[in-house]
Every structure is written in structure tokens, then in C-alpha cells.
C-alpha positions as CSV (number, residue, x, y, z in Angstrom):
1,M,-22.6,72.2,99.3
2,E,-22.6,70.6,95.8
3,R,-20.6,71.8,92.9
4,S,-22.5,73.9,90.5
5,V,-20.2,74.4,87.6
6,S,-18.9,71.6,85.5
7,K,-17.3,73.5,82.6
8,W,-15.1,76.6,82.4
9,S,-17.4,78.0,79.7
10,E,-20.2,78.3,82.3
11,I,-18.4,81.0,84.1
12,N,-15.9,82.4,81.6
13,S,-18.1,85.2,80.3
14,S,-18.9,86.4,83.8
15,I,-15.3,87.0,84.7
16,Q,-14.1,90.5,83.9
17,V,-10.3,90.3,83.7
18,D,-7.7,90.5,80.8
19,D,-6.9,87.5,78.7
20,D,-3.7,86.5,80.5
21,R,-5.4,86.5,83.9
22,K,-8.3,84.6,82.4
23,K,-5.8,81.9,81.4
24,W,-4.5,81.8,84.9
25,L,-8.1,81.4,86.2
26,R,-8.8,78.7,83.7
27,S,-5.8,76.8,84.9
28,Y,-6.8,77.4,88.5
29,F,-10.3,76.1,87.6
30,K,-8.7,72.9,86.1
31,A,-6.7,72.4,89.3
32,Q,-9.9,72.6,91.3
33,E,-11.5,70.1,89.0
34,A,-8.5,67.8,89.6
35,L,-8.9,68.2,93.4
36,A,-12.6,67.4,93.1
37,A,-11.7,64.3,91.3
38,K,-9.0,63.5,93.9
39,D,-6.3,63.7,91.3
40,F,-3.8,65.4,93.6
41,S,-0.8,64.8,91.4
42,K,-2.5,66.7,88.5
43,A,-3.6,69.5,90.8
44,R,-0.1,69.9,92.3
45,K,1.4,70.2,88.8
46,I,-1.0,72.9,87.8
47,F,-0.5,74.8,91.1
48,T,3.2,74.5,90.8
49,R,3.1,75.9,87.2
50,L,0.9,78.8,88.3
51,N,3.1,79.7,91.2
52,K,6.1,80.1,88.8
53,I,4.3,82.7,86.6
54,E,5.4,86.2,87.4
55,G,2.5,88.2,88.8
56,Y,0.2,85.3,89.5
57,N,0.6,85.3,93.3
58,D,-0.1,89.0,93.5
59,F,-3.2,88.5,91.3
60,E,-4.4,85.7,93.6
61,D,-3.7,87.7,96.8
62,N,-5.7,90.6,95.4
63,N,-8.6,88.6,94.2
64,Q,-9.3,86.1,97.0
65,N,-13.0,86.4,96.7
66,L,-12.9,85.5,93.0
67,F,-10.8,82.4,93.7
68,M,-13.1,81.5,96.6
69,L,-16.1,81.6,94.3
70,I,-14.3,79.3,91.8
71,D,-13.5,76.9,94.6
72,I,-17.1,76.8,95.7
73,A,-18.5,76.5,92.1
74,V,-16.2,73.6,91.2
75,R,-15.7,71.7,94.5
76,G,-18.6,72.9,96.6
77,K,-16.3,74.2,99.3
78,T,-13.4,76.5,100.0
79,N,-10.6,76.9,102.5
80,R,-10.5,80.7,101.9
81,S,-12.1,83.4,104.0
82,L,-14.3,86.1,102.5
83,K,-12.5,89.4,102.4
84,I,-14.8,92.4,102.8
85,S,-13.3,95.7,101.7
């Protein structure tokens, strides 16, 4: 599967979360871009920073499908499983 999104602005308006969480998603998007570019050091730094933010891990756990869609949009693949509720 090929990546379909090359800029955050292409999906930003479609995501319905508050501004703080949107910042987290933008950082996650940038980490996925770094992974796609094989810049593992940059990706690790971003993920480490995100993991230190209070509330981020719960947000990620409760929004797996959203994160999965970002993975696919940016990298063309994901390691996550679709959660059907």
C-alpha cells in the first residue's frame, strides 16, 4: 500500500479532537514521516517525548483506529489491529 498523505494539513481538518490532542497527533504524524524516511533516531525522539506527556498513552490506547489510519496514510502500512466496538 502506498502512502496517501504527505502533509499534516491534508488530514488536520478531518480530525475532531481538542487542540492539545491535535498537537499530539501532529507529533505522531511527524514520527510516522520519520519512520517512512527511515530516520529512526528522529522517530524515537518524538515517540519518547510523546510518551512522557501525561494523558497521551491513554489517548492512544482509546483511539487505536485513528492512530492506525495515520500510520496507513503516512507509511502505507500499520502494525496495529483494527478495533471494532
